[in-house]
C-alpha positions in Angstrom: 1.1 21.0 -35.8 -2.0 20.2 -37.0 -1.2 16.6 -37.6 0.1 16.3 -33.9 -3.0 17.8 -32.7 -5.3 15.6 -34.8 -3.5 12.3 -33.7 -2.5 12.6 -30.1 -5.4 15.1 -28.9 -7.9 13.1 -31.1 -11.1 13.1 -28.8 -11.9 9.4 -29.9 -8.3 8.3 -28.5 -9.1 10.3 -25.1 -12.3 8.6 -24.8 -11.1 5.1 -25.4 -8.1 5.6 -22.8 -10.7 7.4 -20.2 -12.9 4.2 -20.7 -10.2 1.3 -20.2 -8.9 3.3 -17.3 -12.0 3.7 -15.5 -13.0 0.0 -16.1 -9.3 -1.1 -14.8 -9.9 1.0 -11.8 -13.6 -0.1 -11.1 -13.0 -2.8 -8.5 -10.7 -0.2 -6.2 -13.6 2.1 -6.0 -16.0 -0.5 -5.5 -14.1 -1.5 -2.7 -13.6 2.3 -1.3 -17.6 2.3 -1.4 -18.0 -0.8 0.3 -19.0 -3.2 -2.4 -17.7 -6.4 -3.3 -19.3 -7.4 -6.3 -17.8 -10.6 -8.0 -19.6 -10.1 -11.2 -19.1 -6.4 -11.9 -15.2 -6.7 -10.9 -14.7 -9.9 -13.3 -16.2 -8.4 -16.1 -14.5 -4.6 -15.9 -11.0 -7.0 -15.1 -11.5 -9.0 -18.5 -12.9 -6.0 -20.5 -10.0 -3.5 -19.4 -7.2 -6.3 -20.2 -9.2 -6.7 -23.8 -8.9 -2.8 -24.3 -5.3 -2.8 -23.2 -4.4 -5.3 -25.7 -6.5 -4.0 -28.1 -6.4 -0.1 -28.6 -4.4 1.7 -30.4 -1.1 3.3 -29.0 -2.2 6.7 -28.3 -5.3 5.5 -26.6 -3.1 3.4 -24.8 -0.9 6.4 -23.5 -4.2 8.0 -22.4 -5.2 4.8 -20.3 -2.0 5.0 -18.7 -2.4 8.6 -18.0 -5.9 8.1 -16.4 -4.7 5.0 -14.5 -1.9 7.2 -12.9 -4.5 9.7 -11.8 -7.4 7.3 -10.7 -4.9 5.0 -8.8 -2.7 7.4 -7.3 -3.8 10.9 -7.1 -3.9 10.9 -3.4 -0.1 10.6 -3.1 -0.1 14.4 -3.5 -2.1 14.9 -0.6 0.8 14.5 1.6 2.5 17.7 0.4 -0.5 19.6 2.1 1.7 18.9 5.7 4.9 20.4 4.4 3.2 23.9 3.2 3.9 22.5 -0.5 0.1 22.5 -1.4 1.1 24.2 -4.7 2.7 21.3 -5.9 -0.4 19.0 -5.8 -1.7 19.4 -9.2 2.3 18.8 -10.5 2.4 15.6 -8.5 -0.9 14.3 -9.9 0.4 15.1 -13.2 3.6 13.5 -12.7 1.8 9.8 -11.9 -0.3 10.5 -14.9 2.6 11.1 -17.1 4.9 8.2 -15.7 2.0 5.7 -16.2 1.0 7.1 -19.2 4.8 6.3 -20.7 5.0 3.3 -19.4 1.4 2.1 -20.9 2.9 3.4 -24.1 6.1 1.7 -23.7 4.2 -1.5 -23.7 3.1 -1.2 -27.1 6.5 -0.2 -28.5 6.2 -2.6 -31.6 2.9 -3.3 -33.3 2.6 -7.0 -31.6 0.0 -8.2 -29.6 2.2 -10.8 -27.7 5.1 -8.3 -27.4 2.5 -6.2 -25.5 0.9 -8.9 -23.3 4.4 -9.8 -21.9 5.5 -6.3 -21.5 2.0 -5.1 -19.6 2.3 -8.3 -17.2 5.9 -7.2 -16.7 4.7 -3.9 -15.0 3.1 -5.8 -12.2 6.9 -6.3 -11.3 8.0 -2.8 -12.1 8.3 -0.4 -9.2 9.2 3.0 -10.5 11.4 5.1 -8.1 10.6 2.3 -5.6 7.1 2.8 -5.5 5.2 -0.4 -5.6 1.4 0.1 -5.4 0.7 -0.8 -9.1 -0.3 -4.1 -8.6 -2.8 -5.4 -11.0 -3.1 -8.6 -9.5 -5.2 -6.9 -7.0 -8.2 -6.7 -9.4 -8.2 -10.4 -9.1 -9.6 -10.0 -5.6 -13.3 -10.2 -5.1 -13.6 -11.8 -8.8 -14.1 -15.2 -9.9 -10.5 -15.7 -10.3 -7.6 -16.9 -7.5 -5.3 -13.7 -6.9 -1.9 -14.2 -7.6 0.5 -13.2 -10.8 0.2 -16.6 -12.2 -3.4 -16.2 -12.7 -3.2 -12.6 -13.9 -0.7 -13.7 -16.6 -2.7 -16.6 -17.8 -5.7 -14.4 -18.3 -3.8 -11.9 -20.3 -2.4 -14.5 -22.2 -6.0 -15.9 -22.7 -6.9 -12.4 -23.8 -4.8 -12.7 -27.0 -7.5 -15.1 -28.2 -10.2 -12.7 -27.6 -8.5 -9.8 -29.6 -7.8 -12.3 -32.4 -11.6 -13.1 -32.6 -11.4 -16.7 -31.2 -14.2 -16.3 -28.6 -14.7 -20.0 -28.4 -10.9 -20.8 -27.1 -10.9 -17.6 -24.9 -14.1 -18.6 -22.9 -12.7 -22.1 -22.6 -9.4 -20.7 -21.1 -11.2 -18.1 -19.0 -13.7 -21.0 -17.2 -10.6 -23.3 -16.8 -8.6 -20.4 -15.0 -11.3 -19.8 -12.9 -10.9 -23.2 -11.3 -7.2 -22.8 -10.4 -6.4 -22.2 -6.7 -2.6 -22.5 -5.9 -2.0 -20.0 -3.2 -0.8 -21.4 0.1 -3.0 -23.3 3.1 -3.8 -20.2 5.4 -2.7 -20.1 8.9 -5.7 -19.9 11.9 -5.8 -16.9 13.7 -4.0 -17.6 17.2 -6.2 -17.3 20.4 -4.4 -14.2 21.5 -6.6 -11.3 22.4 -5.2 -8.1 20.3 -6.9 -4.8 20.9 -6.7 -2.6 18.0 -7.3 1.1 19.1 -9.7 3.6 17.2 -7.5 6.8 16.4 -8.9 9.6 13.9 -6.1 12.3 14.6 -6.0 14.9 11.8 -2.4 15.2 10.7 -2.3 18.7 11.5 -3.7 18.1 14.9 -1.5 15.4 15.9 1.6 17.3 15.2 0.8 20.2 16.6 2.9 20.6 20.1 0.1 22.6 21.8 -2.1 19.1 21.3 0.6 17.1 22.5 -0.9 16.5 26.0 -4.0 15.2 24.3 -2.6 13.1 21.9 -0.4 11.4 24.9 -3.5 11.1 26.9 -5.5 9.5 24.3 -2.6 6.8 23.8 -2.8 6.0 27.7 -6.6 6.0 27.3 -6.5 3.3 25.1 -4.0 1.3 27.0 -5.9 1.4 30.3 -9.2 0.6 28.5 -7.3 -2.4 26.9 -5.9 -3.5 30.2 -9.6 -3.2 31.6 -10.8 -5.4 29.3 -8.2 -8.0 30.0 -6.6 -7.7 26.7 -3.2 -9.6 25.9 -2.2 -7.0 23.6 -2.8 -3.5 22.6 -1.7 -1.8 19.3 -1.2 1.8 18.8 -0.9 3.4 15.2 2.5 4.3 13.4 3.8 7.7 15.0 1.1 7.4 17.6 3.8 9.3 19.9 4.6 12.1 17.5 8.1 12.6 18.7 11.3 10.7 19.5 9.9 8.5 22.2 13.3 7.0 23.3 14.3 10.6 24.2 11.0 10.9 26.3 12.0 8.8 29.8 9.0 9.6 31.8 6.7 8.5 29.3 9.2 5.5 28.3 9.4 4.3 32.1 5.1 4.7 32.0 5.0 2.2 29.4 7.3 -0.2 30.9 5.6 -0.3 34.0 2.0 -0.5 32.3 3.6 -3.5 30.1 3.8 -5.8 33.0 -0.3 -5.5 32.8 -0.5 -6.0 29.0 1.9 -5.8 26.0 1.9 -2.6 24.5 2.9 -2.4 20.4 3.1 1.5 19.6 4.8 3.6 16.7 7.4 6.3 17.1 10.4 7.8 16.0 13.7 6.5 17.1 16.8 8.4 17.4 20.4 6.7 17.8 23.9 8.0 16.3 22.7 10.8 14.0 20.2 8.9 12.7 16.1 8.9 12.8 14.1 5.6 12.3 10.5 5.1 11.7 9.8 2.6 14.5 7.6 0.1 16.4 8.2 0.4 20.2 7.4 -3.4 21.7 6.8 -3.0 25.6 6.5 -6.4 27.1 7.0 -7.8 30.6 9.0 -4.5 31.6 11.3 -5.1 28.5 11.4 -3.0 25.3 12.2 -3.9 21.8 12.7 -1.7 18.9 11.4 -2.7 15.4 12.6 -0.4 12.9 11.3 0.2 9.1 12.7 -1.9 6.5 11.2 -0.2 3.2 10.7 3.4 3.4 8.4 5.4 1.6 10.0 7.1 -1.7 10.0 10.9 -1.6 8.5 10.5 1.7 10.9 8.8 4.1 13.9 8.7 1.6 14.9 10.2 -1.7 15.4 7.3 -4.1 17.9 9.2 -6.4 21.8 9.8 -6.1 23.0 11.9 -3.3 23.7 15.1 -5.1 20.1 15.2 -6.0 18.7 13.9 -2.6 20.6 16.5 -1.1 19.2 19.3 -3.3 15.6 18.0 -2.8 16.0 18.0 0.8 17.1 21.3 1.3 14.6 22.9 -1.3 11.5 21.0 0.1 12.1 19.4 3.3 14.4 22.5 5.2 17.5 20.4 5.0 15.9 17.4 6.7 18.0 14.0 6.3 16.3 11.0 4.9 15.1 8.4 7.6 17.5 5.3 8.1 16.2 2.1 7.6 16.8 -1.2 9.2 18.7 -4.2 7.6 15.8 -6.8 7.8 12.4 -7.1 9.2 11.7 -7.5 12.8 10.2 -10.8 14.3 9.2 -10.9 17.9 6.9 -13.2 19.9 3.8 -12.8 22.1 2.5 -16.0 24.1 5.0 -18.5 21.7 3.5 -16.7 18.7 5.7 -15.4 16.1 4.8 -11.8 14.9 6.4 -9.9 12.0 6.4 -6.0 12.3 5.4 -4.0 9.8 4.7 0.0 9.4 2.3 1.1 6.9 4.3 1.1 3.3 6.4 -1.8 4.3 3.1 -3.9 4.9 2.7 -3.4 1.0 6.1 -4.4 0.0 6.7 -8.1 -1.0 10.3 -7.5 0.6 8.6 -7.7 4.1 7.0 -11.2 3.2 10.3 -13.0 2.1 12.0 -15.6 4.5 9.0 -15.3 6.9 9.8 -19.2 8.2 7.4 -20.3 10.9 6.0 -16.6 11.2 2.6 -16.6 10.0 1.2 -13.4 11.6 2.0 -9.5 11.0 1.2 -6.7 13.0 1.2 -3.6 10.8 0.6 0.0 11.9 -0.3 2.9 9.9 -1.2 6.5 9.9 -3.3 7.0 6.8 -4.1 10.6 7.7 -1.6 11.7 5.4 -4.0 10.9 2.7 -7.6 11.0 4.0 -10.4 11.5 2.4 -9.1 9.5 -0.4 -9.0 6.0 -1.8 -5.6 5.2 -0.2 -6.9 3.1 2.5 -8.8 0.7 0.3 -6.0 0.4 -2.0 -3.6 -0.3 0.9 -6.2 -3.0 2.2 -6.3 -4.5 -1.1 -2.9 -4.8 -1.3 -2.4 -6.2 1.9 -5.1 -8.8 1.0 -3.4 -10.2 -1.8 0.0 -10.6 0.2 -2.0 -12.2 3.0 -3.7 -14.7 0.3 -0.2 -15.2 -1.6 1.7 -15.6 1.4 -1.2 -17.5 3.8 -0.3 -15.1 6.8 -2.7 -13.1 9.0 -2.6 -9.2 9.3 -3.5 -7.1 12.2 -3.7 -3.5 11.1 -3.7 -0.8 13.7 -4.4 2.6 11.5 -4.7 6.2 12.5 -7.4 8.2 10.0 -9.0 4.7 8.7 -10.8 1.7 10.2 -8.8 -0.9 11.6 -9.5 -4.7 10.6 -8.0 -8.0 10.5 -7.2 -9.8 7.3 -7.0 -13.7 7.1 -6.1 -15.3 3.8 
């Protein structure tokens, strides 16, 4: 027992792991506070990779433990709205332990080359379908191009530094900083798109007595965009907090207004016993439904076998069924320009960016009120910036609960 305590709960090991995790997380927190300092981001990235390849296995375990907390503590905040606040510390601990074990596994053998390869492989591994651990986002706002090839080259070059071949390492790092392999960006279209500002608290928005106020605000933003002669107005994910296709009066009002402006709004969609998280696209008196392709694990679907899925839904979600997902992403045209639909989590999923073809614009809608205040909106934006650069696409992001923005590669 004394040996286990001395090895696994040694203060030096914990401090090494914490310092490594802090360096590895600094670019995210700088972005959260509005700073984009290339020299600091670059130094923190290079130092953190050095320590990840250098420190002992137990320290690496603690590094993953703190990375799990620093990157993903905010996931637990959504449980407040299911009357499950008591689970918040357990959810945070769960993420800490998952990434602690993943970091421990990359050092399964005392071989620096294997550790480097396995750490790079983590950028492709999505436990339970959760895909927000992307170390390549740390290359954004650094002196390096943001993509996995560059990340892999930096990790491999760090082996030279660990082996004290500083000159070779320095030459490699300088050479890598000149690599530019991302595709040519697409210029923004001349379509005048209004991204409406929404800051409804999650509790307020879904309280039935506030329903009229929420709906009025949606139409207020639509009318404002019409007065400003916009081509398109975009409203957030589930901006209508009910099953919109069952509300005929509101649907007809939206269809009528769509003769003056294209309206893109999020709401639930119900058909044949299935619920979908969807985008409603009202254009020239017509309606198109674009449903979500990638669902949030443990939020919109339980990524486990049916027996466990049913048990979790019964115990924690009052027997609610998982949402149903669409079979493929939806593209639609506005003024002859093709746009791809994205709803929150799926906008940060690489699956959405495959088979884009000639579609080089994405309209994403989100509801970040589930997680604010936290670093979630900043981490989400970094992920969107990463995919925008990799795939050369423009992203118009409409959000409830945090600031809207347009991303260009």
